N, C-alpha and C positions, 0 to 999 in steps of 0.2 A: 038207751039206745043213743047212738050219736046223731047229731043233727047239725046241719049246715044251712046258714041263711045266706042267700045271695041277692044283693041289690044292684040293679042295672041302672046306670046314670050316664048322661052324655058327657063327654069329656071336652077338652078345649079343642077347637080346630074342627074341621071337616071330618065326618065319618069316624069318629072316635067314641067307643063305648067303654066305660070303665065298669067291670064286674067286681063288686067288692064282697069278699067271702068272710064270714064269720063262723068260726068253728072248724074241726078237723076236716080236712079232705082225705077220705078213706074209701075202701070198698064199699062200706055202708052208706056213704054220703055222694059219691061220685055222679050218681045218676042226675041229681039235681044240677050238677055243673054241665054235664053233657047236654041236658035240655037247655039250659041258658045259652051256651055257645052254639046251639043248633037253630036259634031264632032266625027267621028270614030277615035279611038285610044287615045282618051284623057285619060290621065291616072291620076297621081296625080295633084291636082289643087290648084292653090293659086289665090284667088280673091283679088286684089289690089284695095281697095276703097279709095285710097287717095285723089282722085279728084271727089268723090261722095258726094254732099252736103247733101243729104237726100235720105231716102228709106222708101216707104210706105209699107203697110202691104202685098200687092200683090208682091212686090220686095223681101221683107223678106221671103216670101212662096216660092219664086223661089230658093233662096239661100238655104233653109232648104231642098228643094226637091233635089238639086244637092248634098248637104251634105249626105243625106239619101242614095242616089245613090251610092256615093263613099264608104260608110260603107258596102252596101251589096256586092259590087264587091271587097272589100279589098284594095281599094286605100286611099291615103291620102288627106285631104282637110284642107286649112286654109283661114282665112280672115286676110288681113294686111291693115293698114293705115286708119282705120276707124276714122272718124272726131267725135267731141264730140257729135253732134247730133245723129249720128248713134250709137255711144256708148252708149248713154242713151237709145235709142230704144232697144238695145241689152240687157240691164239691166233691163229694165221694162218687157220685155218679157221673161227674164230668158234664152235667147238664149245665152248669154255669158258663161253660164255653159255648153252648148252642143258644140258650135263651137270653135275650137282653133283659138284664135286671137293672132296677133303678130303686133308689130309696123312696121316692114319693110318685104320685101318678102325675103331678105337675112336670117333673123331670122327664117322665116318660113321653108325656104330650109335646113338651119341648123338643124332644129328640125326633118325634114323629114329624114336627113341623119343619124342623132344620134338615131332615132327610129328604122331604119334598121340595124344599126351596132351591 
């Protein structure tokens, strides 16, 4: 059975949470991510996918759902560390034109800071 581990850590700057995912993001594991992003007080969010080997369509839908939620409430969102397989998925589905993607969480935090400055 597939398993995903999600670690929640504060990012640089105000109101930034980094969710580090380890394992595949699929229909079988997306409920853990949904629970993590529904925590009260979660503001600007960075999803660190460095250790995510692949994402299926249900996992992609979960990411897009949270991105849309952050847009509605005026918060920032970014994806970092996507492997080549995940990057190809983002390109094929044109999600890379919607989601802010960065190599590292530090780059995303800097972008969040410069956007508010």
